[in-house]
C-alpha positions in Angstrom: -88.2 -35.9 123.1 -85.4 -33.6 122.8 -84.3 -31.0 125.5 -85.4 -28.4 122.9 -88.9 -29.6 122.9 -89.4 -28.5 126.5 -89.3 -24.7 127.9 -86.3 -23.7 129.7 -88.3 -23.1 132.7 -90.9 -25.8 132.5 -94.5 -25.3 132.5 -96.4 -27.5 135.1 -100.1 -28.7 134.7 -102.2 -29.2 137.7 -105.7 -30.4 138.3 -107.6 -30.1 141.5 -110.0 -33.2 141.3 -112.4 -32.0 144.1 -113.0 -28.8 141.8 -113.6 -30.9 138.7 -117.2 -31.4 137.5 -116.2 -33.9 134.8 -117.1 -31.6 131.8 -114.2 -33.3 129.8 -113.3 -29.9 128.0 -109.6 -30.5 129.1 -109.5 -33.9 127.4 -111.2 -32.5 124.2 -108.7 -29.6 124.1 -105.4 -31.7 125.1 -105.8 -35.3 125.0 -102.2 -35.9 125.3 -102.0 -34.2 128.6 -105.5 -35.0 130.2 -107.8 -38.0 130.6 -110.9 -38.6 132.8 -111.0 -41.5 135.3 -113.2 -44.3 134.3 -114.8 -44.6 137.8 -115.9 -41.0 138.4 -115.2 -39.1 135.2 -112.9 -36.6 136.9 -109.7 -35.2 135.4 -106.4 -37.0 135.3 -103.2 -35.3 134.4 -101.3 -37.6 132.1 -98.2 -35.2 131.7 -97.6 -32.6 134.3 -94.7 -31.2 132.3 -95.8 -31.1 128.6 -93.7 -30.3 125.9 -93.8 -26.8 124.4 -95.7 -28.4 121.3 -98.7 -29.1 123.8 -98.8 -25.7 125.7 -101.2 -24.0 123.3 -103.6 -26.9 123.7 -103.3 -26.9 127.4 -103.8 -23.3 127.5 -107.1 -23.9 125.7 -108.0 -26.6 128.3 -107.5 -24.2 131.0 -109.6 -21.5 129.5 -112.4 -24.1 128.7 -112.4 -25.8 132.2 -115.8 -24.7 133.6 -114.8 -25.1 137.3 -111.3 -23.8 137.1 -110.0 -27.1 138.2 -107.1 -27.1 135.6 -104.3 -24.6 135.8 -100.9 -24.2 134.0 -97.9 -22.4 135.9 -94.4 -21.7 135.2 -92.0 -23.4 137.4 -92.5 -26.0 140.1 -96.1 -26.9 141.4 -96.3 -27.7 144.9 
């Protein structure tokens, strides 16, 4: 992956597992960025700073998340 594939100020993905209801919409929208845990079905973030090529899919995942557990923010996530 090249430096030009990432935004200049990185987008950061965050998932709050205690808000997740396991619907899996994030995985359907952005499988390169999200997965679901085998034991409880809750969201797992595979790449918290995805390349620019994945940002549209992540935006779709954020929109589709029924519980609001998934967010995408510019800059550092704390």
